[in-house]
VMD Tcl script that draws the C-alpha trace (Angstrom):
set ca {
  {-38.70 -28.86 198.04}
  {-41.28 -27.38 195.74}
  {-44.60 -27.15 197.34}
  {-47.52 -28.20 194.75}
  {-50.26 -26.00 194.77}
  {-53.68 -28.01 195.40}
  {-55.28 -26.24 192.40}
  {-52.44 -27.76 190.22}
  {-53.22 -31.41 191.50}
  {-57.05 -30.99 191.14}
  {-56.51 -29.60 187.73}
  {-54.55 -32.61 186.74}
  {-57.24 -34.82 188.00}
  {-59.83 -32.86 186.09}
  {-57.76 -33.10 182.89}
  {-57.39 -37.02 183.31}
  {-61.27 -36.97 183.49}
  {-61.60 -35.20 180.16}
  {-58.99 -37.45 178.47}
  {-60.81 -40.52 179.83}
  {-63.96 -39.41 178.29}
  {-62.38 -39.01 174.93}
  {-60.66 -42.45 175.19}
  {-63.23 -44.97 176.77}
  {-65.74 -44.77 173.81}
  {-62.99 -45.64 171.20}
  {-61.57 -48.60 173.49}
  {-62.17 -52.05 171.64}
  {-63.84 -50.37 168.73}
  {-62.77 -50.04 164.88}
  {-60.01 -47.40 164.92}
  {-58.64 -45.48 161.79}
  {-54.76 -46.34 162.53}
  {-52.00 -44.62 160.58}
  {-48.14 -44.76 160.85}
  {-45.84 -42.05 162.23}
  {-42.46 -41.75 161.37}
  {-41.34 -43.92 164.23}
  {-43.78 -46.57 163.07}
  {-45.76 -46.56 166.37}
  {-49.64 -46.35 165.81}
  {-51.35 -43.29 166.35}
  {-55.33 -43.33 166.73}
  {-58.00 -40.58 167.09}
  {-58.06 -41.48 170.66}
  {-54.50 -40.28 171.06}
  {-55.19 -37.17 169.28}
  {-58.68 -36.19 170.77}
  {-57.42 -37.10 174.44}
  {-54.32 -34.93 173.85}
  {-56.46 -31.84 172.63}
  {-58.68 -32.37 175.69}
  {-55.77 -32.06 177.70}
  {-54.06 -29.19 176.28}
  {-57.21 -27.15 175.96}
  {-58.09 -27.63 179.69}
  {-54.74 -26.96 180.85}
  {-53.89 -24.09 178.46}
  {-56.94 -22.36 179.60}
  {-56.71 -22.97 183.23}
  {-52.82 -22.10 183.34}
  {-51.98 -19.82 180.33}
  {-48.53 -18.81 181.65}
  {-47.39 -22.68 181.93}
  {-45.80 -24.56 179.13}
  {-47.08 -27.68 177.75}
  {-45.20 -30.56 175.97}
  {-47.00 -33.53 174.51}
  {-46.48 -36.54 172.27}
  {-48.91 -35.67 169.54}
  {-48.88 -31.88 169.18}
  {-45.27 -30.96 170.48}
  {-44.29 -28.04 172.68}
  {-45.63 -24.61 173.71}
  {-43.87 -22.49 175.94}
  {-41.42 -25.09 176.84}
  {-39.35 -22.60 178.74}
  {-42.07 -21.87 181.22}
  {-41.26 -22.35 184.92}
  {-44.00 -24.89 184.96}
  {-44.23 -27.52 182.26}
  {-47.15 -29.93 181.79}
  {-45.88 -32.91 179.93}
  {-48.43 -35.25 178.31}
  {-48.84 -38.49 177.09}
  {-52.44 -39.17 176.05}
  {-52.06 -42.85 175.76}
  {-48.83 -44.65 176.82}
  {-49.12 -48.03 175.49}
  {-50.95 -47.41 172.15}
  {-50.46 -51.06 171.12}
  {-52.18 -52.32 173.94}
  {-54.90 -50.03 173.52}
  {-55.31 -51.14 169.98}
  {-55.42 -54.84 170.84}
  {-57.85 -54.26 173.76}
  {-55.72 -54.78 176.67}
  {-56.28 -52.57 179.58}
  {-52.58 -51.98 180.23}
  {-52.19 -48.45 178.96}
  {-52.65 -45.17 180.58}
  {-53.02 -41.31 180.22}
  {-49.75 -39.63 181.82}
  {-49.90 -36.16 183.18}
  {-46.70 -34.79 184.50}
  {-45.89 -31.48 185.94}
  {-42.07 -29.93 185.81}
  {-40.98 -27.09 187.91}
  {-37.92 -25.52 186.50}
  {-37.05 -28.90 184.96}
  {-37.81 -31.12 187.84}
  {-40.79 -33.50 187.88}
  {-42.95 -32.55 190.96}
  {-46.52 -33.90 190.00}
  {-47.26 -37.09 188.25}
  {-50.69 -38.96 187.63}
  {-51.22 -42.18 185.86}
  {-54.85 -42.88 184.80}
  {-56.25 -45.93 183.57}
  {-59.56 -44.90 182.22}
  {-61.20 -48.16 181.42}
  {-60.61 -49.94 184.73}
  {-60.77 -46.54 186.78}
  {-57.28 -46.96 188.56}
  {-55.45 -43.72 189.19}
  {-52.08 -43.04 190.62}
  {-51.23 -39.22 191.93}
  {-47.83 -38.53 193.19}
  {-46.63 -35.16 194.30}
  {-43.16 -34.19 195.56}
  {-42.85 -34.48 199.38}
  {-46.54 -35.60 199.64}
  {-46.63 -39.31 198.70}
  {-48.72 -41.22 196.26}
  {-52.43 -41.80 196.41}
  {-54.07 -44.71 194.59}
  {-57.56 -45.01 193.41}
  {-58.53 -48.64 192.76}
  {-60.90 -50.06 190.27}
  {-64.25 -48.78 189.79}
  {-65.49 -50.90 192.49}
  {-63.95 -48.65 195.03}
  {-61.60 -51.35 196.30}
  {-57.87 -50.79 197.20}
  {-58.15 -46.70 197.61}
  {-55.52 -45.14 199.67}
  {-51.83 -44.68 200.05}
  {-49.68 -46.40 197.37}
  {-46.28 -47.91 198.90}
  {-43.48 -49.84 197.66}
  {-42.35 -52.74 199.43}
  {-38.95 -53.94 200.77}
  {-36.52 -55.88 198.46}
  {-33.09 -55.02 199.27}
  {-31.49 -58.25 197.23}
  {-31.81 -58.38 193.68}
  {-32.08 -61.99 193.50}
  {-35.46 -61.75 194.98}
  {-36.56 -58.96 192.93}
  {-39.63 -59.00 190.43}
  {-38.34 -57.14 187.27}
  {-40.58 -55.81 184.61}
  {-40.11 -54.28 181.06}
  {-42.55 -53.39 178.26}
  {-40.60 -55.23 175.59}
  {-37.13 -56.63 174.88}
  {-37.38 -54.72 171.39}
  {-36.60 -51.34 173.23}
  {-33.10 -52.47 173.62}
  {-30.33 -52.12 170.82}
  {-27.15 -54.14 170.13}
  {-25.38 -51.92 172.78}
  {-27.78 -51.96 175.50}
  {-29.37 -55.59 175.00}
  {-26.31 -57.40 176.95}
  {-26.47 -54.94 179.65}
  {-30.21 -55.55 180.33}
  {-29.49 -59.33 180.16}
  {-27.07 -59.04 183.02}
  {-29.92 -57.54 185.14}
  {-32.54 -60.12 183.76}
  {-30.25 -63.12 184.66}
  {-29.64 -61.63 188.38}
  {-33.23 -61.08 189.16}
  {-35.90 -63.69 190.47}
  {-38.05 -63.39 187.50}
  {-38.91 -60.76 184.66}
  {-42.34 -59.87 183.39}
  {-42.97 -58.26 179.91}
  {-45.58 -55.88 178.74}
  {-47.53 -53.08 180.58}
  {-46.00 -49.51 179.54}
  {-46.76 -47.09 182.24}
  {-49.02 -49.70 184.30}
  {-45.93 -51.67 185.47}
  {-44.56 -48.42 187.06}
  {-47.86 -48.13 188.75}
  {-47.46 -51.71 189.96}
  {-44.02 -50.62 191.60}
  {-45.85 -47.97 193.44}
  {-48.25 -50.76 194.89}
  {-45.31 -53.03 195.92}
  {-46.32 -55.71 193.40}
  {-43.25 -55.15 191.15}
  {-39.71 -54.33 192.62}
  {-38.05 -52.72 189.49}
  {-38.33 -51.72 186.00}
  {-35.50 -51.13 183.43}
  {-36.24 -49.67 180.13}
  {-34.51 -47.49 177.42}
  {-35.29 -45.00 174.57}
  {-38.10 -43.24 176.59}
  {-39.35 -39.72 175.75}
  {-40.05 -37.07 178.47}
  {-43.77 -37.80 177.97}
  {-43.13 -41.43 178.75}
  {-41.31 -40.83 182.09}
  {-42.25 -37.21 183.47}
  {-45.31 -38.36 185.30}
  {-43.98 -41.53 186.63}
  {-41.02 -40.06 188.80}
  {-43.34 -38.45 191.25}
  {-45.66 -41.37 191.36}
  {-42.62 -43.90 192.07}
  {-40.64 -41.57 194.41}
  {-43.97 -40.44 196.29}
  {-44.54 -44.25 197.00}
  {-41.15 -44.65 198.51}
  {-39.11 -45.80 195.52}
  {-36.39 -44.34 193.21}
  {-36.41 -43.39 189.49}
  {-33.31 -42.49 187.55}
  {-31.51 -43.06 184.46}
  {-29.10 -46.16 184.25}
  {-26.34 -44.07 186.03}
  {-28.40 -43.14 188.99}
  {-28.73 -39.62 187.82}
  {-31.95 -37.54 188.13}
  {-34.14 -37.50 184.89}
  {-34.16 -34.13 182.90}
  {-35.62 -33.06 179.68}
  {-31.99 -33.76 178.47}
  {-31.64 -37.34 179.54}
  {-31.20 -40.08 177.06}
  {-34.19 -41.97 177.70}
  {-32.59 -44.85 179.75}
  {-34.56 -45.51 183.02}
  {-34.38 -47.42 186.12}
  {-37.44 -47.36 188.47}
  {-37.11 -49.40 191.89}
  {-39.37 -49.86 194.88}
  {-36.40 -50.21 197.31}
  {-33.73 -47.73 196.90}
  {-31.34 -50.58 197.78}
  {-31.58 -52.02 194.39}
  {-30.75 -49.01 192.56}
  {-26.90 -49.34 193.01}
  {-27.07 -53.14 192.19}
  {-29.11 -52.72 189.03}
  {-26.83 -49.60 187.85}
  {-23.72 -51.63 188.21}
  {-25.06 -54.32 186.06}
  {-26.07 -51.78 183.38}
  {-22.65 -50.12 183.48}
  {-20.44 -50.34 180.36}
}
mol new
graphics top color blue
foreach p $ca { graphics top sphere $p radius 0.5 }
foreach p [lrange $ca 0 end-1] q [lrange $ca 1 end] { graphics top cylinder $p $q radius 0.2 }
display resetview
């Protein structure tokens, strides 16, 4: 297992602080919004935060690669690759809901080994590293700080399921997700990266989503798995840069084969 240098973890946290400083002044303020080709909104907050992340990490680790949602890839074939989503949950950001986050992931030879979810408005932060667990910093009042841990939930009928939106599923995948939805105790909608943080805290048991890009999931894998869960594609395979974007995250590994079986076909 790859040992993550402490300076990499410290740099990820410092980078998140810089991104947060770019985001907070624009939260719940009038924003100039433009439409990208995929019709998702982009704001100056997205761009300013990613520039802050790229400038800091690029200067700190000039041999590392960087892949970001807004500005693409630099040295994508490097041994260490930072994968960035400055605001995961832009629609939540635009509508004033603090259910978005900054995602900073680090891949070593294609495998996610370090992940950070930062909610810059509430002050919550999850940091997961390969083999070293997941740390959680609670809201700005300091409550809830410590080690993040998933909860036991071996039976799908008792599971709390979450998903950002039913709209992410197409004609072929919606019926497969529906089988999972009918099997669980309850489903909650909305949250983007924030719901994965709730899995790591033992408040949600599973997330099933589709059409995710590498910057959507790269930071989440170490957070989920560091807290004791699992995160894979719908077939139970490890996520890679070549994955198709369908993901399962579970707090209890016993749920993974049950959910994967329902999604099969």
